[in-house]
N, CA, C and O atoms as a GROMACS GRO file, in nm:
protein
  360
    1UNK      N    1   0.037  -0.077   0.039
    1UNK     CA    2  -0.021  -0.007   0.004
    1UNK      C    3   0.074   0.123  -0.034
    1UNK      O    4   0.189   0.141   0.007
    2UNK      N    5   0.012   0.192  -0.105
    2UNK     CA    6   0.153   0.318  -0.109
    2UNK      C    7   0.089   0.418   0.002
    2UNK      O    8  -0.031   0.432   0.024
    3UNK      N    9   0.203   0.487   0.070
    3UNK     CA   10   0.160   0.628   0.211
    3UNK      C   11   0.200   0.730   0.128
    3UNK      O   12   0.259   0.734   0.020
    4UNK      N   13   0.135   0.845   0.232
    4UNK     CA   14   0.215   0.914   0.205
    4UNK      C   15   0.214   0.994   0.340
    4UNK      O   16   0.188   0.930   0.442
    5UNK      N   17   0.243   1.144   0.351
    5UNK     CA   18   0.326   1.169   0.495
    5UNK      C   19   0.232   1.347   0.505
    5UNK      O   20   0.322   1.432   0.512
    6UNK      N   21   0.164   1.381   0.506
    6UNK     CA   22   0.131   1.516   0.526
    6UNK      C   23   0.160   1.603   0.611
    6UNK      O   24   0.083   1.607   0.707
    7UNK      N   25   0.295   1.717   0.610
    7UNK     CA   26   0.312   1.784   0.719
    7UNK      C   27   0.220   1.916   0.731
    7UNK      O   28   0.233   2.002   0.644
    8UNK      N   29   0.117   1.938   0.848
    8UNK     CA   30   0.019   2.042   0.805
    8UNK      C   31   0.030   2.136   0.944
    8UNK      O   32  -0.027   2.110   1.050
    9UNK      N   33   0.160   2.308   0.903
    9UNK     CA   34   0.161   2.372   0.984
    9UNK      C   35   0.067   2.467   0.999
    9UNK      O   36   0.039   2.549   0.912
   10UNK      N   37   0.014   2.461   1.112
   10UNK     CA   38  -0.082   2.553   1.171
   10UNK      C   39  -0.163   2.626   1.312
   10UNK      O   40  -0.154   2.549   1.408
   11UNK      N   41  -0.233   2.744   1.344
   11UNK     CA   42  -0.221   2.791   1.435
   11UNK      C   43  -0.234   2.698   1.514
   11UNK      O   44  -0.278   2.586   1.488
   12UNK      N   45  -0.194   2.742   1.626
   12UNK     CA   46  -0.170   2.682   1.780
   12UNK      C   47  -0.374   2.690   1.779
   12UNK      O   48  -0.415   2.583   1.734
   13UNK      N   49  -0.505   2.797   1.822
   13UNK     CA   50  -0.525   2.744   1.794
   13UNK      C   51  -0.662   2.720   1.755
   13UNK      O   52  -0.765   2.733   1.820
   14UNK      N   53  -0.630   2.661   1.570
   14UNK     CA   54  -0.712   2.564   1.533
   14UNK      C   55  -0.661   2.401   1.541
   14UNK      O   56  -0.707   2.302   1.482
   15UNK      N   57  -0.557   2.411   1.630
   15UNK     CA   58  -0.507   2.229   1.654
   15UNK      C   59  -0.541   2.112   1.711
   15UNK      O   60  -0.476   2.008   1.702
   16UNK      N   61  -0.643   2.128   1.772
   16UNK     CA   62  -0.717   2.052   1.865
   16UNK      C   63  -0.897   2.083   1.759
   16UNK      O   64  -0.974   1.999   1.806
   17UNK      N   65  -0.933   2.121   1.707
   17UNK     CA   66  -1.002   2.068   1.633
   17UNK      C   67  -0.988   2.013   1.508
   17UNK      O   68  -1.061   1.938   1.443
   18UNK      N   69  -0.840   2.085   1.474
   18UNK     CA   70  -0.791   1.969   1.307
   18UNK      C   71  -0.772   1.847   1.352
   18UNK      O   72  -0.843   1.757   1.307
   19UNK      N   73  -0.669   1.818   1.453
   19UNK     CA   74  -0.675   1.666   1.491
   19UNK      C   75  -0.767   1.585   1.541
   19UNK      O   76  -0.779   1.466   1.513
   20UNK      N   77  -0.870   1.679   1.656
   20UNK     CA   78  -0.995   1.563   1.686
   20UNK      C   79  -1.017   1.543   1.577
   20UNK      O   80  -0.948   1.448   1.540
   21UNK      N   81  -1.131   1.614   1.434
   21UNK     CA   82  -1.150   1.551   1.342
   21UNK      C   83  -1.103   1.468   1.280
   21UNK      O   84  -1.174   1.372   1.252
   22UNK      N   85  -0.961   1.473   1.231
   22UNK     CA   86  -0.908   1.352   1.150
   22UNK      C   87  -0.873   1.235   1.201
   22UNK      O   88  -0.850   1.134   1.133
   23UNK      N   89  -0.866   1.248   1.395
   23UNK     CA   90  -0.875   1.071   1.450
   23UNK      C   91  -1.056   1.006   1.449
   23UNK      O   92  -1.106   0.894   1.447
   24UNK      N   93  -1.116   1.160   1.450
   24UNK     CA   94  -1.252   1.092   1.429
   24UNK      C   95  -1.313   1.019   1.313
   24UNK      O   96  -1.402   0.936   1.329
   25UNK      N   97  -1.266   1.050   1.198
   25UNK     CA   98  -1.240   0.981   1.030
   25UNK      C   99  -1.091   0.844   1.079
   25UNK      O  100  -1.116   0.769   0.984
   26UNK      N  101  -1.002   0.791   1.134
   26UNK     CA  102  -0.952   0.736   1.145
   26UNK      C  103  -0.783   0.732   1.145
   26UNK      O  104  -0.692   0.654   1.172
   27UNK      N  105  -0.809   0.900   1.084
   27UNK     CA  106  -0.597   0.865   1.095
   27UNK      C  107  -0.558   0.925   1.237
   27UNK      O  108  -0.595   0.969   1.346
   28UNK      N  109  -0.416   0.883   1.121
   28UNK     CA  110  -0.327   0.894   1.340
   28UNK      C  111  -0.271   1.047   1.314
   28UNK      O  112  -0.296   1.117   1.216
   29UNK      N  113  -0.199   1.075   1.411
   29UNK     CA  114  -0.162   1.246   1.410
   29UNK      C  115  -0.092   1.249   1.493
   29UNK      O  116  -0.122   1.217   1.608
   30UNK      N  117   0.003   1.282   1.463
   30UNK     CA  118   0.161   1.363   1.574
   30UNK      C  119   0.167   1.518   1.569
   30UNK      O  120   0.202   1.601   1.484
   31UNK      N  121   0.114   1.523   1.705
   31UNK     CA  122   0.172   1.761   1.675
   31UNK      C  123   0.321   1.772   1.779
   31UNK      O  124   0.396   1.734   1.869
   32UNK      N  125   0.270   1.882   1.643
   32UNK     CA  126   0.467   1.891   1.743
   32UNK      C  127   0.456   2.090   1.781
   32UNK      O  128   0.436   2.155   1.678
   33UNK      N  129   0.464   2.154   1.879
   33UNK     CA  130   0.509   2.263   1.855
   33UNK      C  131   0.617   2.312   1.786
   33UNK      O  132   0.728   2.259   1.780
   34UNK      N  133   0.573   2.447   1.718
   34UNK     CA  134   0.649   2.472   1.660
   34UNK      C  135   0.606   2.644   1.652
   34UNK      O  136   0.483   2.654   1.657
   35UNK      N  137   0.668   2.770   1.643
   35UNK     CA  138   0.619   2.859   1.633
   35UNK      C  139   0.713   2.942   1.466
   35UNK      O  140   0.802   2.925   1.383
   36UNK      N  141   0.634   3.007   1.499
   36UNK     CA  142   0.695   3.101   1.296
   36UNK      C  143   0.621   3.224   1.249
   36UNK      O  144   0.543   3.293   1.314
   37UNK      N  145   0.652   3.235   1.150
   37UNK     CA  146   0.503   3.415   1.056
   37UNK      C  147   0.592   3.478   1.150
   37UNK      O  148   0.704   3.453   1.195
   38UNK      N  149   0.442   3.631   1.175
   38UNK     CA  150   0.443   3.739   1.222
   38UNK      C  151   0.516   3.718   1.340
   38UNK      O  152   0.586   3.620   1.312
   39UNK      N  153   0.544   3.755   1.467
   39UNK     CA  154   0.551   3.771   1.550
   39UNK      C  155   0.578   3.696   1.582
   39UNK      O  156   0.532   3.671   1.693
   40UNK      N  157   0.677   3.585   1.520
   40UNK     CA  158   0.683   3.448   1.638
   40UNK      C  159   0.556   3.379   1.687
   40UNK      O  160   0.549   3.329   1.799
   41UNK      N  161   0.452   3.378   1.596
   41UNK     CA  162   0.285   3.306   1.671
   41UNK      C  163   0.259   3.221   1.754
   41UNK      O  164   0.138   3.244   1.751
   42UNK      N  165   0.270   3.116   1.849
   42UNK     CA  166   0.219   2.984   1.829
   42UNK      C  167   0.165   2.891   1.699
   42UNK      O  168   0.071   2.938   1.635
   43UNK      N  169   0.206   2.789   1.666
   43UNK     CA  170   0.208   2.740   1.574
   43UNK      C  171   0.191   2.582   1.593
   43UNK      O  172   0.193   2.559   1.714
   44UNK      N  173   0.178   2.482   1.530
   44UNK     CA  174   0.200   2.352   1.508
   44UNK      C  175   0.184   2.275   1.416
   44UNK      O  176   0.080   2.271   1.351
   45UNK      N  177   0.280   2.204   1.395
   45UNK     CA  178   0.278   2.113   1.299
   45UNK      C  179   0.210   1.973   1.299
   45UNK      O  180   0.232   1.919   1.407
   46UNK      N  181   0.138   1.898   1.222
   46UNK     CA  182   0.090   1.795   1.273
   46UNK      C  183   0.128   1.724   1.109
   46UNK      O  184   0.130   1.762   0.991
   47UNK      N  185   0.168   1.533   1.230
   47UNK     CA  186   0.235   1.453   1.099
   47UNK      C  187   0.124   1.392   1.040
   47UNK      O  188   0.018   1.436   1.086
   48UNK      N  189   0.118   1.351   0.999
   48UNK     CA  190  -0.066   1.268   0.978
   48UNK      C  191   0.034   1.160   0.838
   48UNK      O  192   0.125   1.195   0.763
   49UNK      N  193  -0.025   1.049   0.851
   49UNK     CA  194   0.039   0.937   0.779
   49UNK      C  195  -0.112   0.875   0.716
   49UNK      O  196  -0.211   0.844   0.783
   50UNK      N  197  -0.098   0.870   0.595
   50UNK     CA  198  -0.228   0.847   0.556
   50UNK      C  199  -0.200   0.743   0.403
   50UNK      O  200  -0.091   0.708   0.359
   51UNK      N  201  -0.306   0.719   0.361
   51UNK     CA  202  -0.257   0.594   0.230
   51UNK      C  203  -0.302   0.701   0.125
   51UNK      O  204  -0.392   0.784   0.137
   52UNK      N  205  -0.245   0.686   0.051
   52UNK     CA  206  -0.191   0.790  -0.057
   52UNK      C  207  -0.328   0.843  -0.142
   52UNK      O  208  -0.351   0.950  -0.200
   53UNK      N  209  -0.428   0.693  -0.120
   53UNK     CA  210  -0.574   0.746  -0.138
   53UNK      C  211  -0.674   0.860  -0.034
   53UNK      O  212  -0.751   0.950  -0.066
   54UNK      N  213  -0.655   0.835   0.026
   54UNK     CA  214  -0.648   0.943   0.153
   54UNK      C  215  -0.642   1.102   0.138
   54UNK      O  216  -0.750   1.160   0.157
   55UNK      N  217  -0.547   1.169   0.110
   55UNK     CA  218  -0.462   1.229   0.076
   55UNK      C  219  -0.553   1.360   0.103
   55UNK      O  220  -0.551   1.440   0.197
   56UNK      N  221  -0.640   1.352  -0.021
   56UNK     CA  222  -0.737   1.425  -0.075
   56UNK      C  223  -0.839   1.437   0.101
   56UNK      O  224  -0.843   1.544   0.162
   57UNK      N  225  -0.871   1.378   0.125
   57UNK     CA  226  -0.993   1.391   0.191
   57UNK      C  227  -0.908   1.400   0.370
   57UNK      O  228  -0.960   1.345   0.466
   58UNK      N  229  -0.828   1.448   0.377
   58UNK     CA  230  -0.741   1.438   0.511
   58UNK      C  231  -0.681   1.600   0.474
   58UNK      O  232  -0.642   1.682   0.557
   59UNK      N  233  -0.685   1.614   0.356
   59UNK     CA  234  -0.614   1.768   0.340
   59UNK      C  235  -0.795   1.893   0.358
   59UNK      O  236  -0.803   2.009   0.398
   60UNK      N  237  -0.919   1.788   0.303
   60UNK     CA  238  -1.047   1.822   0.315
   60UNK      C  239  -1.048   1.857   0.468
   60UNK      O  240  -1.069   1.959   0.534
   61UNK      N  241  -1.022   1.744   0.491
   61UNK     CA  242  -1.062   1.731   0.701
   61UNK      C  243  -0.973   1.875   0.727
   61UNK      O  244  -1.046   1.974   0.714
   62UNK      N  245  -0.797   1.917   0.769
   62UNK     CA  246  -0.713   2.041   0.746
   62UNK      C  247  -0.853   2.183   0.725
   62UNK      O  248  -0.908   2.252   0.811
   63UNK      N  249  -0.866   2.179   0.616
   63UNK     CA  250  -0.938   2.251   0.588
   63UNK      C  251  -1.007   2.288   0.594
   63UNK      O  252  -1.026   2.407   0.570
   64UNK      N  253  -1.107   2.192   0.639
   64UNK     CA  254  -1.247   2.247   0.704
   64UNK      C  255  -1.249   2.283   0.822
   64UNK      O  256  -1.323   2.372   0.863
   65UNK      N  257  -1.156   2.209   0.901
   65UNK     CA  258  -1.174   2.246   1.028
   65UNK      C  259  -1.096   2.406   1.138
   65UNK      O  260  -1.107   2.468   1.244
   66UNK      N  261  -1.002   2.397   0.979
   66UNK     CA  262  -0.922   2.570   1.046
   66UNK      C  263  -1.040   2.723   1.080
   66UNK      O  264  -1.148   2.744   1.025
   67UNK      N  265  -0.987   2.787   1.159
   67UNK     CA  266  -1.101   2.933   1.187
   67UNK      C  267  -1.093   3.041   1.038
   67UNK      O  268  -0.987   3.096   1.012
   68UNK      N  269  -1.194   3.057   0.964
   68UNK     CA  270  -1.119   3.120   0.859
   68UNK      C  271  -1.066   3.240   0.843
   68UNK      O  272  -1.166   3.312   0.834
   69UNK      N  273  -0.952   3.322   0.832
   69UNK     CA  274  -0.880   3.409   0.829
   69UNK      C  275  -0.956   3.537   0.784
   69UNK      O  276  -1.041   3.539   0.696
   70UNK      N  277  -0.911   3.649   0.860
   70UNK     CA  278  -1.001   3.822   0.814
   70UNK      C  279  -0.946   3.857   0.751
   70UNK      O  280  -0.979   3.914   0.647
   71UNK      N  281  -0.790   3.828   0.810
   71UNK     CA  282  -0.704   3.910   0.737
   71UNK      C  283  -0.672   3.865   0.614
   71UNK      O  284  -0.644   3.749   0.646
   72UNK      N  285  -0.653   3.870   0.488
   72UNK     CA  286  -0.620   3.780   0.309
   72UNK      C  287  -0.503   3.797   0.269
   72UNK      O  288  -0.477   3.759   0.155
   73UNK      N  289  -0.390   3.863   0.354
   73UNK     CA  290  -0.255   3.782   0.349
   73UNK      C  291  -0.269   3.692   0.410
   73UNK      O  292  -0.217   3.611   0.332
   74UNK      N  293  -0.304   3.626   0.504
   74UNK     CA  294  -0.332   3.502   0.649
   74UNK      C  295  -0.358   3.364   0.590
   74UNK      O  296  -0.431   3.312   0.505
   75UNK      N  297  -0.295   3.340   0.648
   75UNK     CA  298  -0.336   3.140   0.582
   75UNK      C  299  -0.398   3.073   0.670
   75UNK      O  300  -0.402   3.128   0.780
   76UNK      N  301  -0.451   2.971   0.660
   76UNK     CA  302  -0.512   2.863   0.750
   76UNK      C  303  -0.398   2.781   0.815
   76UNK      O  304  -0.372   2.734   0.925
   77UNK      N  305  -0.349   2.786   0.706
   77UNK     CA  306  -0.286   2.633   0.753
   77UNK      C  307  -0.175   2.588   0.565
   77UNK      O  308  -0.208   2.616   0.450
   78UNK      N  309  -0.046   2.513   0.617
   78UNK     CA  310   0.009   2.559   0.522
   78UNK      C  311   0.034   2.379   0.513
   78UNK      O  312   0.012   2.308   0.610
   79UNK      N  313   0.072   2.335   0.406
   79UNK     CA  314   0.082   2.183   0.365
   79UNK      C  315   0.140   2.133   0.297
   79UNK      O  316   0.134   2.156   0.176
   80UNK      N  317   0.232   2.033   0.359
   80UNK     CA  318   0.320   1.922   0.295
   80UNK      C  319   0.265   1.762   0.261
   80UNK      O  320   0.239   1.688   0.356
   81UNK      N  321   0.247   1.708   0.098
   81UNK     CA  322   0.228   1.606   0.137
   81UNK      C  323   0.366   1.532   0.124
   81UNK      O  324   0.437   1.613   0.064
   82UNK      N  325   0.423   1.444   0.144
   82UNK     CA  326   0.535   1.375   0.085
   82UNK      C  327   0.580   1.208   0.045
   82UNK      O  328   0.525   1.146   0.136
   83UNK      N  329   0.620   1.148  -0.006
   83UNK     CA  330   0.615   1.024  -0.020
   83UNK      C  331   0.656   0.924   0.116
   83UNK      O  332   0.736   0.966   0.200
   84UNK      N  333   0.612   0.827   0.127
   84UNK     CA  334   0.657   0.716   0.182
   84UNK      C  335   0.753   0.597   0.139
   84UNK      O  336   0.711   0.491   0.093
   85UNK      N  337   0.865   0.623   0.158
   85UNK     CA  338   0.954   0.470   0.078
   85UNK      C  339   0.941   0.303   0.236
   85UNK      O  340   1.007   0.199   0.242
   86UNK      N  341   0.822   0.357   0.337
   86UNK     CA  342   0.881   0.244   0.436
   86UNK      C  343   0.776   0.360   0.541
   86UNK      O  344   0.779   0.479   0.570
   87UNK      N  345   0.685   0.235   0.573
   87UNK     CA  346   0.641   0.248   0.695
   87UNK      C  347   0.642   0.133   0.784
   87UNK      O  348   0.676   0.025   0.736
   88UNK      N  349   0.600   0.144   0.949
   88UNK     CA  350   0.602   0.076   1.056
   88UNK      C  351   0.581   0.126   1.156
   88UNK      O  352   0.601   0.237   1.205
   89UNK      N  353   0.529   0.016   1.193
   89UNK     CA  354   0.497   0.034   1.378
   89UNK      C  355   0.498  -0.010   1.424
   89UNK      O  356   0.459  -0.119   1.384
   90UNK      N  357   0.544  -0.003   1.579
   90UNK     CA  358   0.629  -0.110   1.675
   90UNK      C  359   0.512  -0.063   1.795
   90UNK      O  360   0.517  -0.111   1.908
   0.00000   0.00000   0.00000
């Protein structure tokens, strides 16, 4: 089975809602505290391992569970999708 790693960097305020929604849909999520952006605001990085065919669904969950931004230049999240060559749970 082909696997992908989604790395999503989002505001701390959105992290719980996004994580909970992903877990509710059966995805495994690892949260890493991080900082960055304007004024070094609080950010979280979510690492989400998914089968390749579930990438679009997972990204949609991230999008739907982030609070809409008021400022036009502000982003809800930054998302990277990487190929996973090997995957094992121990």
